[in-house]
SEGUZA-939442 format. One record per residue (C-alpha): residue number from 1; residue in one letter; x, z, y. Coordinates in steps of 0.5 Angstrom, whole numbers, always signed. Layout:
<rec NUM "A" <X Z Y>>;
...
END
This chain:
<rec 1 "M" <+0 +0 +0>>;
<rec 2 "R" <+6 +2 +5>>;
<rec 3 "S" <+9 -5 +3>>;
<rec 4 "Y" <+3 -9 +5>>;
<rec 5 "L" <+2 -5 +11>>;
<rec 6 "F" <+9 -6 +13>>;
<rec 7 "R" <+9 -14 +12>>;
<rec 8 "K" <+3 -14 +16>>;
<rec 9 "L" <+6 -10 +22>>;
<rec 10 "A" <+12 -15 +21>>;
<rec 11 "F" <+8 -21 +22>>;
<rec 12 "L" <+4 -19 +28>>;
<rec 13 "F" <+11 -17 +31>>;
<rec 14 "L" <+14 -24 +30>>;
<rec 15 "A" <+7 -27 +32>>;
<rec 16 "S" <+7 -23 +39>>;
<rec 17 "V" <+15 -25 +40>>;
<rec 18 "G" <+14 -32 +38>>;
<rec 19 "S" <+8 -33 +43>>;
<rec 20 "L" <+12 -30 +48>>;
<rec 21 "L" <+18 -35 +47>>;
<rec 22 "L" <+13 -41 +46>>;
<rec 23 "P" <+14 -46 +52>>;
<rec 24 "G" <+8 -47 +57>>;
<rec 25 "C" <+5 -51 +62>>;
<rec 26 "F" <+7 -47 +68>>;
<rec 27 "D" <+10 -53 +71>>;
<rec 28 "L" <+4 -57 +70>>;
<rec 29 "Q" <+3 -62 +76>>;
<rec 30 "E" <-4 -66 +76>>;
<rec 31 "V" <-3 -74 +77>>;
<rec 32 "D" <-7 -73 +84>>;
<rec 33 "D" <-2 -69 +87>>;
<rec 34 "M" <+4 -74 +86>>;
<rec 35 "N" <+6 -80 +89>>;
<rec 36 "I" <+9 -84 +84>>;
<rec 37 "V" <+15 -88 +86>>;
<rec 38 "I" <+17 -95 +83>>;
<rec 39 "A" <+22 -97 +88>>;
<rec 40 "L" <+27 -95 +93>>;
<rec 41 "G" <+31 -99 +98>>;
<rec 42 "I" <+38 -96 +101>>;
<rec 43 "D" <+40 -99 +108>>;
<rec 44 "R" <+45 -97 +113>>;
<rec 45 "T" <+42 -97 +120>>;
<rec 46 "A" <+45 -99 +127>>;
<rec 47 "N" <+47 -92 +128>>;
<rec 48 "G" <+51 -91 +122>>;
<rec 49 "L" <+45 -87 +118>>;
<rec 50 "V" <+42 -88 +111>>;
<rec 51 "R" <+35 -91 +111>>;
<rec 52 "V" <+31 -90 +104>>;
<rec 53 "T" <+25 -94 +103>>;
<rec 54 "A" <+20 -91 +98>>;
<rec 55 "Q" <+15 -96 +95>>;
<rec 56 "L" <+9 -92 +92>>;
<rec 57 "V" <+3 -94 +88>>;
<rec 58 "N" <-3 -94 +92>>;
<rec 59 "P" <-8 -90 +88>>;
<rec 60 "E" <-14 -94 +92>>;
<rec 61 "A" <-11 -100 +88>>;
<rec 62 "V" <-10 -98 +81>>;
<rec 63 "P" <-13 -102 +76>>;
<rec 64 "T" <-19 -99 +73>>;
<rec 65 "A" <-20 -97 +65>>;
<rec 66 "G" <-25 -103 +65>>;
<rec 67 "G" <-20 -108 +67>>;
<rec 68 "G" <-22 -109 +74>>;
<rec 69 "D" <-18 -108 +80>>;
<rec 70 "S" <-21 -103 +85>>;
<rec 71 "G" <-17 -104 +91>>;
<rec 72 "S" <-15 -112 +91>>;
<rec 73 "A" <-22 -114 +92>>;
<rec 74 "G" <-22 -111 +99>>;
<rec 75 "G" <-15 -113 +101>>;
<rec 76 "V" <-12 -107 +99>>;
<rec 77 "R" <-4 -107 +97>>;
<rec 78 "S" <-3 -104 +90>>;
<rec 79 "F" <+3 -101 +94>>;
<rec 80 "L" <+5 -97 +100>>;
<rec 81 "I" <+12 -96 +104>>;
<rec 82 "R" <+14 -90 +107>>;
<rec 83 "E" <+21 -89 +110>>;
<rec 84 "E" <+26 -83 +112>>;
<rec 85 "T" <+33 -83 +115>>;
<rec 86 "G" <+39 -78 +114>>;
<rec 87 "R" <+46 -78 +114>>;
<rec 88 "F" <+46 -79 +106>>;
<rec 89 "I" <+41 -81 +101>>;
<rec 90 "E" <+39 -74 +99>>;
<rec 91 "E" <+38 -71 +106>>;
<rec 92 "A" <+33 -77 +107>>;
<rec 93 "V" <+30 -76 +100>>;
<rec 94 "E" <+29 -69 +102>>;
<rec 95 "K" <+25 -71 +109>>;
<rec 96 "F" <+19 -74 +105>>;
<rec 97 "K" <+17 -67 +103>>;
<rec 98 "A" <+15 -66 +110>>;
<rec 99 "D" <+12 -72 +112>>;
<rec 100 "V" <+9 -75 +105>>;
<rec 101 "P" <+3 -71 +103>>;
<rec 102 "H" <+4 -69 +95>>;
<rec 103 "G" <+10 -69 +92>>;
<rec 104 "M" <+15 -75 +90>>;
<rec 105 "Y" <+15 -77 +83>>;
<rec 106 "L" <+22 -80 +82>>;
<rec 107 "A" <+22 -81 +74>>;
<rec 108 "H" <+18 -87 +74>>;
<rec 109 "N" <+23 -91 +79>>;
<rec 110 "T" <+24 -98 +76>>;
<rec 111 "L" <+28 -101 +82>>;
<rec 112 "V" <+34 -99 +87>>;
<rec 113 "V" <+35 -105 +92>>;
<rec 114 "F" <+42 -104 +97>>;
<rec 115 "G" <+41 -107 +103>>;
<rec 116 "S" <+47 -112 +105>>;
<rec 117 "D" <+50 -107 +111>>;
<rec 118 "Y" <+50 -101 +106>>;
<rec 119 "A" <+53 -105 +100>>;
<rec 120 "K" <+59 -108 +104>>;
<rec 121 "Q" <+60 -101 +106>>;
<rec 122 "G" <+60 -98 +99>>;
<rec 123 "I" <+55 -96 +94>>;
<rec 124 "D" <+59 -91 +91>>;
<rec 125 "R" <+55 -85 +94>>;
<rec 126 "G" <+49 -88 +92>>;
<rec 127 "L" <+51 -89 +85>>;
<rec 128 "D" <+54 -82 +85>>;
<rec 129 "Y" <+47 -79 +87>>;
<rec 130 "F" <+43 -83 +82>>;
<rec 131 "E" <+48 -81 +76>>;
<rec 132 "R" <+47 -74 +78>>;
<rec 133 "T" <+40 -73 +80>>;
<rec 134 "R" <+36 -72 +73>>;
<rec 135 "Y" <+30 -75 +75>>;
<rec 136 "F" <+32 -82 +75>>;
<rec 137 "R" <+33 -86 +68>>;
<rec 138 "R" <+39 -90 +67>>;
<rec 139 "N" <+35 -96 +66>>;
<rec 140 "Q" <+33 -97 +73>>;
<rec 141 "L" <+35 -104 +76>>;
<rec 142 "L" <+40 -104 +81>>;
<rec 143 "V" <+40 -110 +86>>;
<rec 144 "A" <+43 -112 +92>>;
<rec 145 "T" <+40 -117 +98>>;
<rec 146 "S" <+43 -121 +104>>;
<rec 147 "G" <+39 -117 +109>>;
<rec 148 "Q" <+35 -111 +109>>;
<rec 149 "A" <+32 -107 +103>>;
<rec 150 "R" <+26 -105 +106>>;
<rec 151 "D" <+24 -113 +107>>;
<rec 152 "V" <+25 -114 +100>>;
<rec 153 "L" <+20 -108 +98>>;
<rec 154 "S" <+15 -110 +103>>;
<rec 155 "A" <+15 -118 +101>>;
<rec 156 "S" <+10 -121 +97>>;
<rec 157 "S" <+11 -122 +89>>;
<rec 158 "D" <+4 -125 +87>>;
<rec 159 "P" <+1 -126 +82>>;
<rec 160 "E" <+5 -119 +80>>;
<rec 161 "P" <+1 -114 +85>>;
<rec 162 "L" <+7 -109 +85>>;
<rec 163 "N" <+13 -111 +88>>;
<rec 164 "A" <+18 -107 +84>>;
<rec 165 "L" <+15 -110 +78>>;
<rec 166 "G" <+15 -117 +81>>;
<rec 167 "V" <+23 -116 +83>>;
<rec 168 "R" <+24 -114 +76>>;
<rec 169 "A" <+21 -120 +73>>;
<rec 170 "V" <+24 -125 +77>>;
<rec 171 "V" <+31 -122 +75>>;
<rec 172 "E" <+29 -121 +68>>;
<rec 173 "Q" <+27 -129 +67>>;
<rec 174 "I" <+34 -131 +69>>;
<rec 175 "G" <+37 -125 +65>>;
<rec 176 "E" <+34 -129 +59>>;
<rec 177 "M" <+39 -134 +60>>;
<rec 178 "F" <+45 -130 +62>>;
<rec 179 "R" <+46 -122 +61>>;
<rec 180 "V" <+50 -122 +67>>;
<rec 181 "V" <+44 -121 +72>>;
<rec 182 "N" <+41 -115 +68>>;
<rec 183 "S" <+44 -110 +73>>;
<rec 184 "A" <+41 -104 +70>>;
<rec 185 "Q" <+44 -98 +72>>;
<rec 186 "L" <+48 -96 +66>>;
<rec 187 "Q" <+51 -103 +66>>;
<rec 188 "V" <+53 -103 +73>>;
<rec 189 "M" <+56 -96 +72>>;
<rec 190 "K" <+60 -99 +66>>;
<rec 191 "E" <+63 -104 +70>>;
<rec 192 "Y" <+64 -100 +76>>;
<rec 193 "L" <+69 -95 +71>>;
<rec 194 "S" <+72 -101 +67>>;
<rec 195 "P" <+79 -103 +68>>;
<rec 196 "S" <+77 -109 +72>>;
<rec 197 "Q" <+73 -104 +77>>;
<rec 198 "A" <+68 -110 +79>>;
<rec 199 "P" <+61 -109 +78>>;
<rec 200 "V" <+56 -115 +79>>;
<rec 201 "L" <+49 -114 +82>>;
<rec 202 "S" <+43 -118 +82>>;
<rec 203 "L" <+42 -121 +89>>;
<rec 204 "V" <+34 -122 +91>>;
<rec 205 "D" <+32 -125 +97>>;
<rec 206 "R" <+26 -128 +101>>;
<rec 207 "D" <+25 -135 +102>>;
<rec 208 "A" <+22 -138 +108>>;
<rec 209 "S" <+15 -137 +106>>;
<rec 210 "G" <+17 -129 +105>>;
<rec 211 "H" <+16 -129 +98>>;
<rec 212 "L" <+22 -126 +93>>;
<rec 213 "F" <+27 -131 +89>>;
<rec 214 "M" <+33 -130 +85>>;
<rec 215 "K" <+39 -132 +90>>;
<rec 216 "G" <+44 -130 +85>>;
<rec 217 "V" <+49 -124 +84>>;
<rec 218 "A" <+53 -120 +89>>;
<rec 219 "L" <+60 -119 +87>>;
<rec 220 "F" <+63 -112 +88>>;
<rec 221 "R" <+71 -110 +89>>;
<rec 222 "G" <+70 -103 +87>>;
<rec 223 "A" <+64 -100 +91>>;
<rec 224 "K" <+64 -105 +96>>;
<rec 225 "M" <+60 -112 +96>>;
<rec 226 "V" <+65 -117 +98>>;
<rec 227 "D" <+62 -124 +96>>;
<rec 228 "V" <+56 -127 +93>>;
<rec 229 "L" <+55 -133 +87>>;
<rec 230 "T" <+49 -137 +87>>;
<rec 231 "V" <+45 -138 +81>>;
<rec 232 "D" <+49 -145 +79>>;
<rec 233 "E" <+55 -141 +80>>;
<rec 234 "T" <+53 -135 +76>>;
<rec 235 "K" <+52 -140 +70>>;
<rec 236 "G" <+60 -141 +70>>;
<rec 237 "L" <+61 -133 +71>>;
<rec 238 "A" <+56 -132 +65>>;
<rec 239 "W" <+60 -137 +61>>;
<rec 240 "L" <+67 -133 +63>>;
<rec 241 "M" <+64 -127 +60>>;
<rec 242 "M" <+59 -127 +55>>;
<rec 243 "D" <+54 -131 +50>>;
<rec 244 "T" <+49 -135 +54>>;
<rec 245 "R" <+42 -138 +51>>;
<rec 246 "Q" <+37 -143 +54>>;
<rec 247 "V" <+41 -146 +60>>;
<rec 248 "V" <+40 -153 +62>>;
<rec 249 "I" <+46 -157 +64>>;
<rec 250 "P" <+44 -163 +69>>;
<rec 251 "L" <+48 -169 +68>>;
<rec 252 "P" <+48 -176 +73>>;
<rec 253 "C" <+46 -182 +70>>;
<rec 254 "D" <+52 -186 +72>>;
<rec 255 "G" <+48 -190 +78>>;
<rec 256 "K" <+44 -193 +73>>;
<rec 257 "G" <+38 -189 +73>>;
<rec 258 "D" <+33 -186 +78>>;
<rec 259 "G" <+36 -180 +81>>;
<rec 260 "V" <+33 -175 +76>>;
<rec 261 "G" <+39 -175 +71>>;
<rec 262 "R" <+40 -173 +64>>;
<rec 263 "A" <+39 -166 +62>>;
<rec 264 "V" <+42 -162 +56>>;
<rec 265 "R" <+39 -155 +54>>;
<rec 266 "L" <+44 -150 +51>>;
<rec 267 "L" <+41 -147 +46>>;
<rec 268 "G" <+47 -142 +45>>;
<rec 269 "S" <+54 -141 +47>>;
<rec 270 "R" <+59 -136 +45>>;
<rec 271 "T" <+65 -134 +49>>;
<rec 272 "K" <+72 -131 +47>>;
<rec 273 "V" <+78 -129 +52>>;
<rec 274 "I" <+85 -129 +49>>;
<rec 275 "P" <+90 -126 +54>>;
<rec 276 "Q" <+97 -129 +54>>;
<rec 277 "F" <+103 -126 +56>>;
<rec 278 "G" <+109 -130 +59>>;
<rec 279 "N" <+115 -130 +63>>;
<rec 280 "D" <+111 -132 +69>>;
<rec 281 "G" <+106 -127 +68>>;
<rec 282 "V" <+99 -126 +65>>;
<rec 283 "S" <+94 -132 +63>>;
<rec 284 "F" <+88 -133 +60>>;
<rec 285 "L" <+85 -138 +55>>;
<rec 286 "V" <+77 -138 +55>>;
<rec 287 "K" <+74 -141 +49>>;
<rec 288 "V" <+67 -143 +49>>;
<rec 289 "Q" <+63 -146 +43>>;
<rec 290 "A" <+56 -148 +45>>;
<rec 291 "R" <+50 -152 +41>>;
<rec 292 "G" <+45 -155 +45>>;
<rec 293 "E" <+39 -160 +45>>;
<rec 294 "I" <+37 -166 +49>>;
<rec 295 "D" <+32 -165 +54>>;
<rec 296 "R" <+32 -171 +59>>;
<rec 297 "L" <+35 -178 +58>>;
<rec 298 "C" <+36 -184 +63>>;
<rec 299 "P" <+31 -190 +63>>;
<rec 300 "H" <+37 -194 +60>>;
<rec 301 "D" <+39 -189 +55>>;
<rec 302 "Q" <+39 -190 +47>>;
<rec 303 "L" <+38 -185 +42>>;
<rec 304 "N" <+44 -186 +38>>;
<rec 305 "E" <+51 -183 +36>>;
<rec 306 "K" <+55 -186 +42>>;
<rec 307 "T" <+50 -182 +47>>;
<rec 308 "Y" <+50 -176 +43>>;
<rec 309 "Q" <+58 -176 +44>>;
<rec 310 "Q" <+58 -178 +51>>;
<rec 311 "L" <+53 -172 +52>>;
<rec 312 "E" <+57 -167 +49>>;
<rec 313 "Q" <+63 -169 +53>>;
<rec 314 "E" <+60 -169 +59>>;
<rec 315 "T" <+57 -163 +58>>;
<rec 316 "A" <+63 -159 +56>>;
<rec 317 "E" <+67 -162 +62>>;
<rec 318 "Y" <+61 -160 +67>>;
<rec 319 "M" <+62 -153 +64>>;
<rec 320 "E" <+69 -153 +65>>;
<rec 321 "R" <+69 -155 +72>>;
<rec 322 "Q" <+64 -149 +73>>;
<rec 323 "M" <+68 -144 +70>>;
<rec 324 "Q" <+74 -146 +74>>;
<rec 325 "A" <+71 -146 +80>>;
<rec 326 "V" <+68 -139 +79>>;
<rec 327 "V" <+75 -137 +77>>;
<rec 328 "T" <+78 -140 +84>>;
<rec 329 "K" <+73 -136 +88>>;
<rec 330 "L" <+74 -130 +84>>;
<rec 331 "Q" <+81 -130 +85>>;
<rec 332 "S" <+81 -132 +92>>;
<rec 333 "D" <+76 -126 +93>>;
<rec 334 "G" <+81 -121 +89>>;
<rec 335 "V" <+75 -119 +85>>;
<rec 336 "D" <+75 -119 +77>>;
<rec 337 "A" <+68 -120 +76>>;
<rec 338 "C" <+69 -124 +69>>;
<rec 339 "Q" <+72 -117 +67>>;
<rec 340 "F" <+79 -120 +65>>;
<rec 341 "G" <+82 -114 +66>>;
<rec 342 "T" <+78 -110 +61>>;
<rec 343 "R" <+79 -115 +56>>;
<rec 344 "L" <+86 -114 +57>>;
<rec 345 "F" <+86 -107 +56>>;
<rec 346 "I" <+82 -108 +50>>;
<rec 347 "E" <+87 -113 +47>>;
<rec 348 "D" <+93 -109 +49>>;
<rec 349 "P" <+93 -102 +52>>;
<rec 350 "R" <+100 -101 +52>>;
<rec 351 "Q" <+101 -108 +56>>;
<rec 352 "W" <+95 -106 +61>>;
<rec 353 "R" <+98 -99 +63>>;
<rec 354 "K" <+105 -103 +65>>;
<rec 355 "I" <+101 -108 +70>>;
<rec 356 "S" <+94 -104 +72>>;
<rec 357 "Q" <+97 -101 +78>>;
<rec 358 "Q" <+99 -109 +81>>;
<rec 359 "W" <+93 -112 +77>>;
<rec 360 "S" <+90 -115 +83>>;
<rec 361 "D" <+96 -119 +85>>;
<rec 362 "Y" <+96 -121 +77>>;
<rec 363 "F" <+89 -123 +77>>;
<rec 364 "A" <+90 -127 +83>>;
<rec 365 "H" <+96 -131 +80>>;
<rec 366 "A" <+93 -131 +73>>;
<rec 367 "K" <+93 -138 +70>>;
<rec 368 "V" <+86 -139 +67>>;
<rec 369 "K" <+85 -145 +62>>;
<rec 370 "C" <+78 -146 +60>>;
<rec 371 "N" <+76 -150 +53>>;
<rec 372 "V" <+69 -152 +52>>;
<rec 373 "R" <+66 -155 +45>>;
<rec 374 "V" <+59 -157 +45>>;
<rec 375 "H" <+55 -160 +39>>;
<rec 376 "I" <+48 -163 +40>>;
<rec 377 "T" <+44 -161 +34>>;
<rec 378 "R" <+38 -164 +36>>;
<rec 379 "T" <+33 -167 +41>>;
<rec 380 "A" <+27 -164 +44>>;
<rec 381 "L" <+24 -171 +46>>;
<rec 382 "S" <+19 -176 +42>>;
<rec 383 "S" <+23 -181 +38>>;
<rec 384 "N" <+18 -186 +41>>;
<rec 385 "T" <+15 -188 +47>>;
<rec 386 "P" <+8 -187 +49>>;
<rec 387 "E" <+6 -195 +49>>;
<rec 388 "S" <+9 -196 +42>>;
<rec 389 "A" <+2 -193 +40>>;
<rec 390 "A" <-2 -199 +43>>;
<rec 391 "S" <-2 -206 +40>>;
<rec 392 "R" <+1 -212 +45>>;
<rec 393 "S" <-6 -215 +44>>;
<rec 394 "G" <-9 -210 +48>>;
<rec 395 "L" <-13 -207 +42>>;
<rec 396 "A" <-14 -200 +40>>;
<rec 397 "P" <-9 -196 +37>>;
<rec 398 "L" <-8 -195 +29>>;
<rec 399 "A" <-11 -188 +30>>;
<rec 400 "G" <-15 -184 +35>>;
<rec 401 "R" <-21 -184 +39>>;
<rec 402 "G" <-26 -190 +38>>;
<rec 403 "V" <-22 -192 +32>>;
<rec 404 "T" <-26 -194 +26>>;
<rec 405 "T" <-24 -194 +19>>;
<rec 406 "P" <-27 -198 +13>>;
END
């Protein structure tokens, strides 16, 4: 009897202590009491302060459970814009507490836009803030713009109602071809802390009509933005760095066409960088293997073996020219955005330690040879022209609407 009573008391004691240790909802916060931040813009003002632009989800325009948009019919935007300034980012963000009703919920932030003036001064303080603050996730996209970040966050992104998601969609569409533009925070930090110390951020801007578009990428030497590459130049950078897919290569028609030209679609490419040391310094051999398909032909072209060989050669030469042009630009800027220093460190850490302090000079004078091989495996074109289905006498084709068979 005593044993049973002891076990019962022990159970009650453990249950009581355990209930005290269980986590509760002491910090529960209702959705109605939060401002959900989906994008942040970082700019430098004329007097040297930092302006933080926050893009908030507009509760009046949140889609309803039935699939309708409660606010779009009345012309209400799906997001709101609020701004604060301070000596640094933390101070500006702290000011939102005094000026914006309800708390700023940062855990769903998906985009950070750095204005050109701020990026040229250096984004190291910004990277430090986003790495240290526990509310942010490292999969948020970091992009730059040639103007003001607040202008990008205020622009229209139709048909996507939320501007931040529209920017991400534009960047990710280009990122499907070459991953170098997918500048998530984790990837940017890896490039920033790598031996090359040359992160690359997607460059987003507004066109003449005020709509967003992908302009290319921004090049950074350490934490400072020093130059930009267009979308076409970004192709060359991607081929120098990593694998690509679904990239369209435009080719001329040798003066016989109508100006539209040929086109080859690269289904995929693989890049291998081989560092080489010599008495005159370091050099790199970049070997690219690609396979593709014919996307468009000139009117006089015939689908035969000669055409395939000619397109393979012209495509390889185009890729080599693009890669060499990008290397020349990077060397003149002193930016190892192609991550050759990182490749060298991985290949030969001992040799890298000998030249790491003078790497900028070594990179500026490094010889880079690009060797591209392209194999066209198929054509995405129809083998017959549309008029081949019709008879020369003007009669109905052999099959189709209105054709009767005995």
